[in-house]
N, C-alpha and C positions, 0 to 999 in steps of 0.2 A: 277910156279903153284905148289901147294902142294896137295897131295892126302892123306887124313886121313882115316885110316881103323880101325874101332872099332871091336874088337874080344871079344866075351863074351862066356864063358863056363857055360852052364846052368846045374842045377840039373836035374837028370833023370825025364822025364815026364813034364818038366816045359818050354819047348821051345815054344809050342803053346801059352800059356798065355803071354809070353814075346813078341812074335810077335804081338799078338792082342793089347798089350799096345802100342807098337811102331806104329802100323797102326792107332790106335785111336789118338795118338799124332800127326801123320802126317796130319790126317784130320782136327784136331783142328788148326794146324799151317797154313794150306791152307786157312782157313777162314779169316785170318786177323792178327790182331795186338797182341800186348803184353800188353794188359790192365791188371789191377790188378785183374779183374774178370777172365780173361783167366789164370792167374797164379794160382788162386785158383783151377780152373779145372785141371790144370797141376799137382798140388800137389796131388789132389784126384786120378788122373789117375795113377800116379807113386807110389802110396801107395802099399806096399808089394813087390816092385822091388827087394829088397835084399833077399827075400825068394826064388826068382826064379834063381838068378845068383850065381854061386860058386866064380868065379873070372873072370877078363878080362884084356885086355891090348889094347894099342893103338899103331898102326904103322903109322909113318909119312914118306911119300916119297916125294922127290923133283923131279918134272917132268920138264925136260929141253927140249926146243923146237928146 
């Protein structure tokens, strides 16, 4: 099994707006599918993302049982 950890470093004062974007995205994904209409909502939701984040990285761990 793989564990993927996303680490994002936000600009000062921009953490809450980023968290709100991700929570809204989670609610949208719970509702269902990947229709083209949902993708337009996703694009609108993630607008301005780059103004919130300075940089980020991804850590991938392999978990052995």
